[in-house]
All heavy atoms as a GROMACS GRO file, in nm:
protein
  508
    1MET      N    1   0.083  -0.119   0.000
    1MET     CA    2   0.000   0.000   0.000
    1MET      C    3   0.087   0.125   0.000
    1MET      O    4   0.061   0.218  -0.074
    1MET     CB    5  -0.092   0.000   0.121
    1MET     CG    6  -0.190   0.117   0.118
    1MET     SD    7  -0.334   0.096   0.220
    1MET     CE    8  -0.270   0.135   0.380
    2ILE      N    9   0.192   0.127   0.078
    2ILE     CA   10   0.281   0.243   0.083
    2ILE      C   11   0.348   0.262  -0.052
    2ILE      O   12   0.361   0.374  -0.099
    2ILE     CB   13   0.386   0.228   0.196
    2ILE    CG1   14   0.315   0.236   0.331
    2ILE    CG2   15   0.492   0.337   0.185
    2ILE    CD1   16   0.405   0.207   0.448
    3SER      N   17   0.390   0.152  -0.115
    3SER     CA   18   0.462   0.166  -0.242
    3SER      C   19   0.374   0.228  -0.350
    3SER      O   20   0.421   0.304  -0.432
    3SER     CB   21   0.516   0.031  -0.288
    3SER     OG   22   0.411  -0.060  -0.314
    4LYS      N   23   0.244   0.197  -0.352
    4LYS     CA   24   0.155   0.257  -0.450
    4LYS      C   25   0.145   0.407  -0.426
    4LYS      O   26   0.151   0.486  -0.520
    4LYS     CB   27   0.017   0.193  -0.445
    4LYS     CG   28   0.014   0.052  -0.498
    4LYS     CD   29  -0.126  -0.006  -0.492
    4LYS     CE   30  -0.125  -0.150  -0.538
    4LYS     NZ   31  -0.258  -0.210  -0.530
    5ASN      N   32   0.129   0.447  -0.302
    5ASN     CA   33   0.124   0.589  -0.271
    5ASN      C   34   0.256   0.657  -0.305
    5ASN      O   35   0.257   0.768  -0.356
    5ASN     CB   36   0.089   0.613  -0.123
    5ASN     CG   37  -0.055   0.577  -0.093
    5ASN    OD1   38  -0.140   0.580  -0.179
    5ASN    ND2   39  -0.080   0.542   0.031
    6TYR      N   40   0.366   0.590  -0.275
    6TYR     CA   41   0.497   0.645  -0.305
    6TYR      C   42   0.513   0.666  -0.455
    6TYR      O   43   0.555   0.773  -0.500
    6TYR     CB   44   0.608   0.554  -0.252
    6TYR     CG   45   0.744   0.593  -0.305
    6TYR    CD1   46   0.811   0.703  -0.254
    6TYR    CD2   47   0.802   0.521  -0.409
    6TYR    CE1   48   0.934   0.741  -0.305
    6TYR    CE2   49   0.924   0.558  -0.460
    6TYR     CZ   50   0.990   0.668  -0.408
    6TYR     OH   51   1.111   0.705  -0.458
    7LYS      N   52   0.477   0.565  -0.532
    7LYS     CA   53   0.492   0.576  -0.677
    7LYS      C   54   0.406   0.687  -0.734
    7LYS      O   55   0.449   0.763  -0.821
    7LYS     CB   56   0.458   0.442  -0.744
    7LYS     CG   57   0.562   0.336  -0.721
    7LYS     CD   58   0.523   0.205  -0.786
    7LYS     CE   59   0.627   0.098  -0.757
    7LYS     NZ   60   0.590  -0.031  -0.817
    8GLN      N   61   0.284   0.700  -0.684
    8GLN     CA   62   0.195   0.806  -0.731
    8GLN      C   63   0.249   0.943  -0.690
    8GLN      O   64   0.250   1.037  -0.768
    8GLN     CB   65   0.053   0.787  -0.678
    8GLN     CG   66  -0.045   0.890  -0.731
    8GLN     CD   67  -0.057   0.887  -0.882
    8GLN    OE1   68  -0.076   0.781  -0.941
    8GLN    NE2   69  -0.046   1.002  -0.946
    9ASN      N   70   0.295   0.954  -0.565
    9ASN     CA   71   0.351   1.081  -0.517
    9ASN      C   72   0.474   1.119  -0.598
    9ASN      O   73   0.491   1.236  -0.635
    9ASN     CB   74   0.385   1.072  -0.369
    9ASN     CG   75   0.262   1.069  -0.281
    9ASN    OD1   76   0.154   1.108  -0.323
    9ASN    ND2   77   0.278   1.020  -0.160
   10LYS      N   78   0.560   1.022  -0.626
   10LYS     CA   79   0.680   1.050  -0.705
   10LYS      C   80   0.641   1.097  -0.844
   10LYS      O   81   0.696   1.196  -0.894
   10LYS     CB   82   0.767   0.924  -0.715
   10LYS     CG   83   0.889   0.941  -0.801
   10LYS     CD   84   0.969   0.814  -0.813
   10LYS     CE   85   1.082   0.831  -0.911
   10LYS     NZ   86   1.158   0.707  -0.930
   11SER      N   87   0.545   1.031  -0.903
   11SER     CA   88   0.497   1.071  -1.035
   11SER      C   89   0.440   1.212  -1.033
   11SER      O   90   0.469   1.293  -1.122
   11SER     CB   91   0.391   0.972  -1.083
   11SER     OG   92   0.338   1.012  -1.206
   12ASP      N   93   0.361   1.244  -0.931
   12ASP     CA   94   0.303   1.378  -0.918
   12ASP      C   95   0.411   1.485  -0.903
   12ASP      O   96   0.404   1.590  -0.966
   12ASP     CB   97   0.208   1.384  -0.799
   12ASP     CG   98   0.082   1.299  -0.818
   12ASP    OD1   99   0.055   1.255  -0.932
   12ASP    OD2  100   0.012   1.276  -0.716
   13VAL      N  101   0.510   1.456  -0.820
   13VAL     CA  102   0.618   1.553  -0.797
   13VAL      C  103   0.699   1.575  -0.924
   13VAL      O  104   0.732   1.689  -0.960
   13VAL     CB  105   0.709   1.507  -0.680
   13VAL    CG1  106   0.837   1.589  -0.675
   13VAL    CG2  107   0.634   1.517  -0.548
   14MET      N  108   0.728   1.468  -0.995
   14MET     CA  109   0.807   1.482  -1.118
   14MET      C  110   0.728   1.556  -1.225
   14MET      O  111   0.785   1.634  -1.302
   14MET     CB  112   0.853   1.345  -1.168
   14MET     CG  113   0.953   1.276  -1.074
   14MET     SD  114   1.092   1.379  -1.021
   14MET     CE  115   1.175   1.410  -1.176
   15GLU      N  116   0.596   1.536  -1.229
   15GLU     CA  117   0.513   1.611  -1.324
   15GLU      C  118   0.514   1.760  -1.290
   15GLU      O  119   0.527   1.845  -1.379
   15GLU     CB  120   0.369   1.558  -1.322
   15GLU     CG  121   0.274   1.636  -1.410
   15GLU     CD  122   0.311   1.634  -1.558
   15GLU    OE1  123   0.369   1.535  -1.606
   15GLU    OE2  124   0.281   1.734  -1.626
   16LEU      N  125   0.504   1.793  -1.162
   16LEU     CA  126   0.511   1.933  -1.120
   16LEU      C  127   0.647   1.993  -1.154
   16LEU      O  128   0.656   2.109  -1.196
   16LEU     CB  129   0.483   1.945  -0.970
   16LEU     CG  130   0.339   1.921  -0.928
   16LEU    CD1  131   0.329   1.911  -0.777
   16LEU    CD2  132   0.249   2.030  -0.982
   17TYR      N  133   0.752   1.915  -1.137
   17TYR     CA  134   0.886   1.963  -1.171
   17TYR      C  135   0.896   1.993  -1.321
   17TYR      O  136   0.951   2.096  -1.360
   17TYR     CB  137   0.992   1.860  -1.130
   17TYR     CG  138   1.130   1.896  -1.178
   17TYR    CD1  139   1.199   2.005  -1.123
   17TYR    CD2  140   1.192   1.824  -1.280
   17TYR    CE1  141   1.324   2.040  -1.169
   17TYR    CE2  142   1.317   1.859  -1.325
   17TYR     CZ  143   1.384   1.967  -1.270
   17TYR     OH  144   1.508   2.002  -1.316
   18GLN      N  145   0.841   1.905  -1.403
   18GLN     CA  146   0.845   1.927  -1.548
   18GLN      C  147   0.766   2.053  -1.585
   18GLN      O  148   0.808   2.130  -1.674
   18GLN     CB  149   0.790   1.806  -1.624
   18GLN     CG  150   0.879   1.683  -1.614
   18GLN     CD  151   1.021   1.709  -1.661
   18GLN    OE1  152   1.044   1.781  -1.758
   18GLN    NE2  153   1.118   1.652  -1.591
   19GLN      N  154   0.655   2.078  -1.517
   19GLN     CA  155   0.578   2.200  -1.541
   19GLN      C  156   0.660   2.324  -1.500
   19GLN      O  157   0.658   2.426  -1.569
   19GLN     CB  158   0.446   2.196  -1.464
   19GLN     CG  159   0.349   2.094  -1.517
   19GLN     CD  160   0.224   2.084  -1.432
   19GLN    OE1  161   0.195   2.169  -1.348
   19GLN    NE2  162   0.148   1.977  -1.453
   20TYR      N  163   0.732   2.312  -1.390
   20TYR     CA  164   0.819   2.420  -1.343
   20TYR      C  165   0.928   2.449  -1.446
   20TYR      O  166   0.954   2.565  -1.480
   20TYR     CB  167   0.879   2.383  -1.207
   20TYR     CG  168   0.994   2.469  -1.164
   20TYR    CD1  169   0.976   2.600  -1.122
   20TYR    CD2  170   1.124   2.418  -1.166
   20TYR    CE1  171   1.083   2.679  -1.083
   20TYR    CE2  172   1.231   2.496  -1.126
   20TYR     CZ  173   1.211   2.626  -1.086
   20TYR     OH  174   1.316   2.703  -1.046
   21VAL      N  175   0.990   2.343  -1.496
   21VAL     CA  176   1.096   2.359  -1.597
   21VAL      C  177   1.041   2.427  -1.722
   21VAL      O  178   1.102   2.520  -1.775
   21VAL     CB  179   1.161   2.223  -1.631
   21VAL    CG1  180   1.253   2.233  -1.751
   21VAL    CG2  181   1.237   2.168  -1.511
   22ALA      N  182   0.924   2.384  -1.764
   22ALA     CA  183   0.862   2.444  -1.883
   22ALA      C  184   0.830   2.592  -1.860
   22ALA      O  185   0.852   2.675  -1.948
   22ALA     CB  186   0.735   2.366  -1.921
   23ALA      N  187   0.780   2.625  -1.741
   23ALA     CA  188   0.749   2.764  -1.710
   23ALA      C  189   0.876   2.849  -1.707
   23ALA      O  190   0.876   2.964  -1.754
   23ALA     CB  191   0.675   2.772  -1.576
   24CYS      N  192   0.983   2.794  -1.653
   24CYS     CA  193   1.111   2.866  -1.650
   24CYS      C  194   1.160   2.893  -1.792
   24CYS      O  195   1.204   3.004  -1.822
   24CYS     CB  196   1.216   2.788  -1.572
   24CYS     SG  197   1.191   2.790  -1.394
   25ARG      N  198   1.152   2.794  -1.876
   25ARG     CA  199   1.197   2.812  -2.015
   25ARG      C  200   1.113   2.917  -2.086
   25ARG      O  201   1.166   3.002  -2.158
   25ARG     CB  202   1.188   2.679  -2.089
   25ARG     CG  203   1.297   2.582  -2.051
   25ARG     CD  204   1.292   2.456  -2.134
   25ARG     NE  205   1.393   2.361  -2.088
   25ARG     CZ  206   1.381   2.231  -2.093
   25ARG    NH1  207   1.272   2.177  -2.144
   25ARG    NH2  208   1.476   2.153  -2.047
   26GLN      N  209   0.981   2.910  -2.066
   26GLN     CA  210   0.892   3.005  -2.130
   26GLN      C  211   0.920   3.148  -2.084
   26GLN      O  212   0.912   3.242  -2.162
   26GLN     CB  213   0.747   2.968  -2.100
   26GLN     CG  214   0.646   3.052  -2.173
   26GLN     CD  215   0.504   3.005  -2.147
   26GLN    OE1  216   0.479   2.919  -2.066
   26GLN    NE2  217   0.410   3.065  -2.218
   27ALA      N  218   0.955   3.162  -1.956
   27ALA     CA  219   0.983   3.295  -1.901
   27ALA      C  220   1.127   3.339  -1.924
   27ALA      O  221   1.164   3.451  -1.889
   27ALA     CB  222   0.953   3.295  -1.751
   28GLY      N  223   1.209   3.250  -1.982
   28GLY     CA  224   1.348   3.283  -2.006
   28GLY      C  225   1.431   3.284  -1.879
   28GLY      O  226   1.534   3.351  -1.873
   29LYS      N  227   1.388   3.212  -1.780
   29LYS     CA  228   1.458   3.205  -1.652
   29LYS      C  229   1.531   3.072  -1.639
   29LYS      O  230   1.496   2.973  -1.702
   29LYS     CB  231   1.360   3.219  -1.535
   29LYS     CG  232   1.279   3.345  -1.536
   29LYS     CD  233   1.366   3.464  -1.504
   29LYS     CE  234   1.284   3.592  -1.500
   29LYS     NZ  235   1.363   3.708  -1.467
   30LYS      N  236   1.632   3.072  -1.554
   30LYS     CA  237   1.709   2.951  -1.527
   30LYS      C  238   1.640   2.868  -1.419
   30LYS      O  239   1.587   2.924  -1.323
   30LYS     CB  240   1.849   2.992  -1.480
   30LYS     CG  241   1.942   2.876  -1.459
   30LYS     CD  242   2.081   2.925  -1.418
   30LYS     CE  243   2.170   2.806  -1.386
   30LYS     NZ  244   2.300   2.845  -1.337
   31VAL      N  245   1.641   2.738  -1.436
   31VAL     CA  246   1.587   2.648  -1.335
   31VAL      C  247   1.678   2.653  -1.213
   31VAL      O  248   1.801   2.644  -1.227
   31VAL     CB  249   1.578   2.503  -1.389
   31VAL    CG1  250   1.536   2.406  -1.281
   31VAL    CG2  251   1.484   2.497  -1.508
   32ALA      N  252   1.619   2.670  -1.095
   32ALA     CA  253   1.699   2.678  -0.973
   32ALA      C  254   1.779   2.549  -0.955
   32ALA      O  255   1.724   2.438  -0.964
   32ALA     CB  256   1.609   2.701  -0.852
   33GLU      N  257   1.908   2.565  -0.933
   33GLU     CA  258   1.997   2.449  -0.922
   33GLU      C  259   1.957   2.357  -0.807
   33GLU      O  260   1.959   2.234  -0.821
   33GLU     CB  261   2.141   2.495  -0.904
   33GLU     CG  262   2.241   2.382  -0.906
   33GLU     CD  263   2.385   2.430  -0.895
   33GLU    OE1  264   2.411   2.550  -0.911
   33GLU    OE2  265   2.471   2.345  -0.872
   34SER      N  266   1.917   2.414  -0.694
   34SER     CA  267   1.880   2.332  -0.579
   34SER      C  268   1.758   2.246  -0.609
   34SER      O  269   1.751   2.129  -0.569
   34SER     CB  270   1.854   2.418  -0.456
   34SER     OG  271   1.747   2.507  -0.480
   35ILE      N  272   1.662   2.302  -0.683
   35ILE     CA  273   1.543   2.225  -0.720
   35ILE      C  274   1.579   2.116  -0.821
   35ILE      O  275   1.531   2.003  -0.813
   35ILE     CB  276   1.433   2.318  -0.775
   35ILE    CG1  277   1.384   2.411  -0.664
   35ILE    CG2  278   1.317   2.238  -0.834
   35ILE    CD1  279   1.284   2.515  -0.708
   36GLN      N  280   1.667   2.148  -0.913
   36GLN     CA  281   1.711   2.051  -1.012
   36GLN      C  282   1.781   1.933  -0.944
   36GLN      O  283   1.757   1.818  -0.978
   36GLN     CB  284   1.803   2.117  -1.114
   36GLN     CG  285   1.848   2.025  -1.224
   36GLN     CD  286   1.935   2.096  -1.327
   36GLN    OE1  287   1.974   2.211  -1.308
   36GLN    NE2  288   1.965   2.028  -1.434
   37ILE      N  289   1.866   1.963  -0.847
   37ILE     CA  290   1.938   1.857  -0.775
   37ILE      C  291   1.840   1.767  -0.700
   37ILE      O  292   1.852   1.644  -0.705
   37ILE     CB  293   2.042   1.918  -0.680
   37ILE    CG1  294   2.156   1.980  -0.760
   37ILE    CG2  295   2.094   1.814  -0.581
   37ILE    CD1  296   2.251   2.066  -0.679
   38GLN      N  297   1.742   1.829  -0.634
   38GLN     CA  298   1.644   1.750  -0.561
   38GLN      C  299   1.560   1.663  -0.654
   38GLN      O  300   1.532   1.547  -0.624
   38GLN     CB  301   1.553   1.840  -0.476
   38GLN     CG  302   1.623   1.906  -0.360
   38GLN     CD  303   1.689   1.805  -0.267
   38GLN    OE1  304   1.632   1.703  -0.232
   38GLN    NE2  305   1.811   1.834  -0.227
   39ALA      N  306   1.524   1.716  -0.770
   39ALA     CA  307   1.447   1.639  -0.868
   39ALA      C  308   1.528   1.520  -0.918
   39ALA      O  309   1.474   1.409  -0.934
   39ALA     CB  310   1.405   1.728  -0.984
   40GLU      N  311   1.656   1.540  -0.940
   40GLU     CA  312   1.743   1.430  -0.983
   40GLU      C  313   1.750   1.322  -0.876
   40GLU      O  314   1.749   1.203  -0.906
   40GLU     CB  315   1.882   1.481  -1.018
   40GLU     CG  316   1.885   1.565  -1.144
   40GLU     CD  317   2.016   1.637  -1.167
   40GLU    OE1  318   2.110   1.625  -1.084
   40GLU    OE2  319   2.026   1.708  -1.269
   41LYS      N  320   1.758   1.362  -0.750
   41LYS     CA  321   1.761   1.265  -0.640
   41LYS      C  322   1.631   1.188  -0.631
   41LYS      O  323   1.631   1.066  -0.608
   41LYS     CB  324   1.791   1.334  -0.507
   41LYS     CG  325   1.933   1.380  -0.493
   41LYS     CD  326   1.956   1.446  -0.358
   41LYS     CE  327   2.098   1.490  -0.339
   41LYS     NZ  328   2.121   1.552  -0.207
   42ILE      N  329   1.520   1.257  -0.648
   42ILE     CA  330   1.390   1.189  -0.646
   42ILE      C  331   1.381   1.091  -0.761
   42ILE      O  332   1.338   0.977  -0.742
   42ILE     CB  333   1.275   1.292  -0.651
   42ILE    CG1  334   1.269   1.371  -0.520
   42ILE    CG2  335   1.141   1.222  -0.677
   42ILE    CD1  336   1.179   1.492  -0.524
   43GLN      N  337   1.421   1.134  -0.879
   43GLN     CA  338   1.416   1.046  -0.996
   43GLN      C  339   1.505   0.923  -0.975
   43GLN      O  340   1.466   0.812  -1.011
   43GLN     CB  341   1.459   1.122  -1.122
   43GLN     CG  342   1.440   1.044  -1.248
   43GLN     CD  343   1.295   1.011  -1.277
   43GLN    OE1  344   1.206   1.090  -1.254
   43GLN    NE2  345   1.272   0.893  -1.330
   44ALA      N  346   1.622   0.943  -0.917
   44ALA     CA  347   1.715   0.832  -0.895
   44ALA      C  348   1.682   0.753  -0.769
   44ALA      O  349   1.747   0.653  -0.740
   44ALA     CB  350   1.858   0.886  -0.886
   45GLU      N  351   1.582   0.800  -0.694
   45GLU     CA  352   1.541   0.738  -0.568
   45GLU      C  353   1.656   0.733  -0.468
   45GLU      O  354   1.683   0.629  -0.406
   45GLU     CB  355   1.479   0.601  -0.592
   45GLU     CG  356   1.353   0.610  -0.675
   45GLU     CD  357   1.276   0.480  -0.685
   45GLU    OE1  358   1.324   0.376  -0.639
   45GLU    OE2  359   1.165   0.485  -0.740
   46VAL      N  360   1.723   0.846  -0.453
   46VAL     CA  361   1.830   0.859  -0.355
   46VAL      C  362   1.776   0.940  -0.237
   46VAL      O  363   1.734   1.053  -0.253
   46VAL     CB  364   1.952   0.932  -0.415
   46VAL    CG1  365   2.057   0.958  -0.310
   46VAL    CG2  366   2.009   0.851  -0.530
   47PHE      N  367   1.776   0.878  -0.121
   47PHE     CA  368   1.727   0.944  -0.002
   47PHE      C  369   1.825   0.925   0.112
   47PHE      O  370   1.886   0.820   0.127
   47PHE     CB  371   1.590   0.888   0.041
   47PHE     CG  372   1.484   0.909  -0.060
   47PHE    CD1  373   1.452   0.811  -0.153
   47PHE    CD2  374   1.415   1.029  -0.066
   47PHE    CE1  375   1.355   0.831  -0.247
   47PHE    CE2  376   1.318   1.051  -0.160
   47PHE     CZ  377   1.287   0.951  -0.252
   48ASN      N  378   1.839   1.027   0.191
   48ASN     CA  379   1.924   1.021   0.310
   48ASN      C  380   1.833   1.026   0.432
   48ASN      O  381   1.743   1.110   0.438
   48ASN     CB  382   2.022   1.138   0.314
   48ASN     CG  383   2.120   1.131   0.200
   48ASN    OD1  384   2.170   1.025   0.166
   48ASN    ND2  385   2.147   1.244   0.138
   49LEU      N  386   1.860   0.940   0.526
   49LEU     CA  387   1.780   0.935   0.648
   49LEU      C  388   1.874   0.943   0.767
   49LEU      O  389   1.974   0.871   0.773
   49LEU     CB  390   1.700   0.805   0.654
   49LEU     CG  391   1.620   0.779   0.781
   49LEU    CD1  392   1.506   0.879   0.792
   49LEU    CD2  393   1.566   0.639   0.781
   50MET      N  394   1.843   1.031   0.859
   50MET     CA  395   1.924   1.045   0.979
   50MET      C  396   1.836   1.007   1.098
   50MET      O  397   1.724   1.058   1.112
   50MET     CB  398   1.973   1.188   0.995
   50MET     CG  399   2.061   1.207   1.118
   50MET     SD  400   2.114   1.378   1.144
   50MET     CE  401   2.208   1.410   0.997
   51VAL      N  402   1.886   0.918   1.179
   51VAL     CA  403   1.813   0.877   1.300
   51VAL      C  404   1.893   0.927   1.419
   51VAL      O  405   2.008   0.889   1.439
   51VAL     CB  406   1.795   0.724   1.306
   51VAL    CG1  407   1.722   0.683   1.432
   51VAL    CG2  408   1.722   0.673   1.182
   52LEU      N  409   1.831   1.013   1.498
   52LEU     CA  410   1.896   1.072   1.613
   52LEU      C  411   1.824   1.032   1.741
   52LEU      O  412   1.705   1.009   1.741
   52LEU     CB  413   1.894   1.226   1.603
   52LEU     CG  414   1.958   1.287   1.480
   52LEU    CD1  415   1.930   1.436   1.476
   52LEU    CD2  416   2.106   1.263   1.482
   53GLY      N  417   1.900   1.027   1.847
   53GLY     CA  418   1.840   0.999   1.977
   53GLY      C  419   1.947   0.977   2.081
   53GLY      O  420   2.065   0.962   2.050
   54GLU      N  421   1.902   0.973   2.203
   54GLU     CA  422   1.995   0.950   2.313
   54GLU      C  423   2.046   0.807   2.309
   54GLU      O  424   1.988   0.719   2.245
   54GLU     CB  425   1.923   0.975   2.447
   54GLU     CG  426   1.881   1.119   2.465
   54GLU     CD  427   1.813   1.142   2.598
   54GLU    OE1  428   1.833   1.063   2.692
   54GLU    OE2  429   1.738   1.240   2.608
   55ALA      N  430   2.156   0.783   2.378
   55ALA     CA  431   2.214   0.649   2.386
   55ALA      C  432   2.111   0.552   2.445
   55ALA      O  433   2.034   0.588   2.534
   55ALA     CB  434   2.340   0.652   2.472
   56LYS      N  435   2.110   0.431   2.390
   56LYS     CA  436   2.022   0.324   2.438
   56LYS      C  437   1.874   0.360   2.425
   56LYS      O  438   1.792   0.318   2.507
   56LYS     CB  439   2.054   0.289   2.584
   56LYS     CG  440   2.196   0.244   2.608
   56LYS     CD  441   2.218   0.107   2.548
   56LYS     CE  442   2.359   0.058   2.582
   56LYS     NZ  443   2.387  -0.070   2.526
   57SER      N  444   1.838   0.437   2.322
   57SER     CA  445   1.698   0.477   2.306
   57SER      C  446   1.626   0.399   2.197
   57SER      O  447   1.511   0.427   2.167
   57SER     CB  448   1.688   0.627   2.279
   57SER     OG  449   1.751   0.658   2.156
   58GLY      N  450   1.694   0.301   2.134
   58GLY     CA  451   1.630   0.215   2.035
   58GLY      C  452   1.656   0.250   1.890
   58GLY      O  453   1.587   0.203   1.801
   59LYS      N  454   1.759   0.332   1.864
   59LYS     CA  455   1.790   0.371   1.725
   59LYS      C  456   1.826   0.249   1.641
   59LYS      O  457   1.772   0.232   1.532
   59LYS     CB  458   1.904   0.473   1.722
   59LYS     CG  459   1.872   0.605   1.792
   59LYS     CD  460   1.991   0.699   1.788
   59LYS     CE  461   2.112   0.648   1.860
   59LYS     NZ  462   2.101   0.630   2.004
   60SER      N  463   1.915   0.167   1.690
   60SER     CA  464   1.958   0.049   1.614
   60SER      C  465   1.843  -0.048   1.594
   60SER      O  466   1.827  -0.106   1.487
   60SER     CB  467   2.074  -0.020   1.684
   60SER     OG  468   2.187   0.064   1.685
   61THR      N  469   1.764  -0.067   1.695
   61THR     CA  470   1.648  -0.155   1.686
   61THR      C  471   1.552  -0.104   1.580
   61THR      O  472   1.500  -0.180   1.499
   61THR     CB  473   1.576  -0.166   1.822
   61THR    OG1  474   1.670  -0.212   1.919
   61THR    CG2  475   1.458  -0.258   1.815
   62PHE      N  476   1.530   0.027   1.577
   62PHE     CA  477   1.444   0.088   1.478
   62PHE      C  478   1.498   0.064   1.338
   62PHE      O  479   1.424   0.025   1.246
   62PHE     CB  480   1.432   0.238   1.505
   62PHE     CG  481   1.361   0.313   1.398
   62PHE    CD1  482   1.223   0.303   1.382
   62PHE    CD2  483   1.432   0.395   1.310
   62PHE    CE1  484   1.157   0.373   1.282
   62PHE    CE2  485   1.366   0.466   1.211
   62PHE     CZ  486   1.229   0.454   1.197
   63ILE      N  487   1.628   0.085   1.317
   63ILE     CA  488   1.689   0.068   1.186
   63ILE      C  489   1.683  -0.077   1.142
   63ILE      O  490   1.653  -0.107   1.027
   63ILE     CB  491   1.833   0.121   1.186
   63ILE    CG1  492   1.833   0.273   1.203
   63ILE    CG2  493   1.908   0.081   1.060
   63ILE    CD1  494   1.968   0.334   1.229
   64LYS      N  495   1.710  -0.168   1.232
   64LYS     CA  496   1.707  -0.311   1.199
   64LYS      C  497   1.567  -0.359   1.164
   64LYS      O  498   1.550  -0.451   1.085
   64LYS     CB  499   1.764  -0.392   1.313
   64LYS     CG  500   1.914  -0.374   1.330
   64LYS     CD  501   1.965  -0.448   1.452
   64LYS     CE  502   2.111  -0.414   1.477
   64LYS     NZ  503   2.160  -0.478   1.601
   65ALA      N  504   1.467  -0.297   1.225
   65ALA     CA  505   1.328  -0.337   1.197
   65ALA      C  506   1.292  -0.298   1.056
   65ALA      O  507   1.217  -0.356   0.988
   65ALA     CB  508   1.232  -0.271   1.296
   0.00000   0.00000   0.00000
């Protein structure tokens, strides 16, 4: 169930990005580099996750699960 929502959300975000790129081109503006980088990461499915917490609070258990 999560994967279907993820795939649809990814598709929606990439469609919005393409609309943004088209609008930038039409206006003669440059696509923001930070947005372009994030779109590339989404397309490549590269995500960074940071788990923080106090010692012995279950971080490793959470990651292993």
